[in-house]
C-alpha positions as a printed Julia matrix, in Angstrom:
124×3 Matrix{Float64}:
 -33.54   14.21    5.66
 -29.9    15.28    5.17
 -29.06   15.19    8.87
 -29.56   11.39    9.3
 -27.47   10.8     6.16
 -24.65   12.98    7.49
 -24.77   11.25   10.87
 -24.71    7.82    9.21
 -21.72    8.84    7.1
 -19.88   10.17   10.18
 -20.47    6.94   12.12
 -19.36    4.83    9.15
 -16.21    6.94    8.82
 -15.36    6.51   12.49
 -15.9     2.76   12.31
 -13.69    2.55    9.21
 -10.9     4.55   10.85
 -11.14    2.39   13.99
 -10.97   -0.77   11.91
  -7.93    0.51   10.01
  -6.11    1.31   13.21
  -6.91   -2.11   14.74
  -6.04   -4.24   11.72
  -4.0    -1.72    9.77
  -1.64   -2.13    6.89
   1.22   -3.51    8.95
   2.21   -6.99    7.79
   3.29   -8.94    4.74
   1.7    -8.27    1.35
   2.15   -9.74   -2.12
   0.87   -8.95   -5.58
   1.58   -8.62   -9.27
   2.07   -5.15  -10.71
   1.16   -4.77  -14.37
   2.55   -2.06  -16.63
   2.75   -1.03  -20.26
   2.85   -3.78  -22.9
   1.4    -6.19  -20.3
   4.7    -6.17  -18.36
   4.22   -8.01  -15.05
   6.34   -7.98  -11.92
   5.68   -9.85   -8.67
   6.5    -7.92   -5.52
   6.42   -8.82   -1.85
   6.18   -6.08    0.77
   6.68   -6.04    4.51
   5.04   -2.91    5.89
   5.19   -1.29    9.31
   3.15    1.72   10.41
   4.42    3.8    13.3
   1.95    6.66   13.9
   1.62    7.48   10.2
   5.22    6.76    9.2
   5.39    3.8     6.83
   8.59    1.73    6.83
   9.59   -1.75    5.75
  10.92   -3.23    2.54
   9.92   -4.43   -0.91
  11.32   -7.4    -2.79
  10.86   -9.08   -6.14
  11.65  -12.81   -6.39
  14.92  -12.11   -8.23
  16.3    -9.21   -6.12
  17.48   -8.42   -2.62
  15.06   -6.45   -0.46
  14.88   -2.68   -0.94
  14.13   -0.39    1.99
  11.01    1.72    1.91
  11.69    5.43    2.41
   9.56    8.59    2.62
   6.64    6.4     3.75
   3.4     7.95    4.95
   0.0     6.64    5.97
  -2.96    8.96    6.34
  -6.34    7.32    6.84
  -6.6     4.72    4.1
  -4.03    6.41    1.8
  -0.36    5.49    1.69
   2.74    6.58   -0.16
   6.39    5.53   -0.16
   9.52    5.41   -2.27
  11.99    2.66   -3.1
  15.48    3.45   -4.35
  16.86    0.64   -6.54
  20.49   -0.34   -7.2
  21.15    2.19   -9.97
  19.8     5.03   -7.8
  16.47    5.38   -9.61
  13.45    5.93   -7.4
  10.14    4.07   -7.61
   7.31    6.3    -6.35
   4.39    4.34   -4.89
   0.92    5.56   -3.95
  -2.04    3.51   -2.9
  -5.14    2.94   -0.9
  -5.79    0.37    1.8
  -9.17   -1.39    1.75
  -9.89   -2.99    5.13
 -12.94   -4.78    3.76
 -11.28   -7.36    1.54
  -7.92   -6.68    3.21
  -6.18   -5.41    0.08
  -4.04   -2.52   -1.13
  -4.49   -0.93   -4.54
  -1.0     0.25   -5.52
   0.36    2.46   -8.31
   4.11    2.5    -8.88
   5.89    4.95  -11.18
   9.34    3.91  -12.38
  11.31    5.6   -15.18
   8.14    7.2   -16.54
   6.1     3.98  -16.63
   3.14    3.4   -14.31
   2.47   -0.06  -12.95
  -0.72   -0.97  -11.1
  -1.71   -3.91   -8.99
  -3.62   -5.17   -6.01
  -1.75   -6.51   -3.03
  -3.2    -9.17   -0.76
  -2.12   -9.89    2.8
   0.14  -12.91    3.17
  -0.68  -15.05    6.19
   2.16  -15.62    8.63
   3.19  -19.24    8.83
């Protein structure tokens, strides 16, 4: 009874990994991050994945783009940092969901945690 369940899980895992590598997280993403006291910030991301190294940039509507550093992708998990003008670092961790094509993202900045869901932005 357990063997068919394990085999099914293994096949599903392989299909998920294959789908992630075909479609992947590379591209343009946008979403609203919400923090304490219902603080909201819109961010746009351009992400590139080169064999598990995540690069690109992040931008809010009112700022210049900030480079992504320390970026990593492993399976459906991702992490990266953004250093803002005053030198403070925003630590980002998240998970990519190929079904629904979204990224759940947590950002920690100056002790506050913001959370949001990013959606892929279609190229025009």
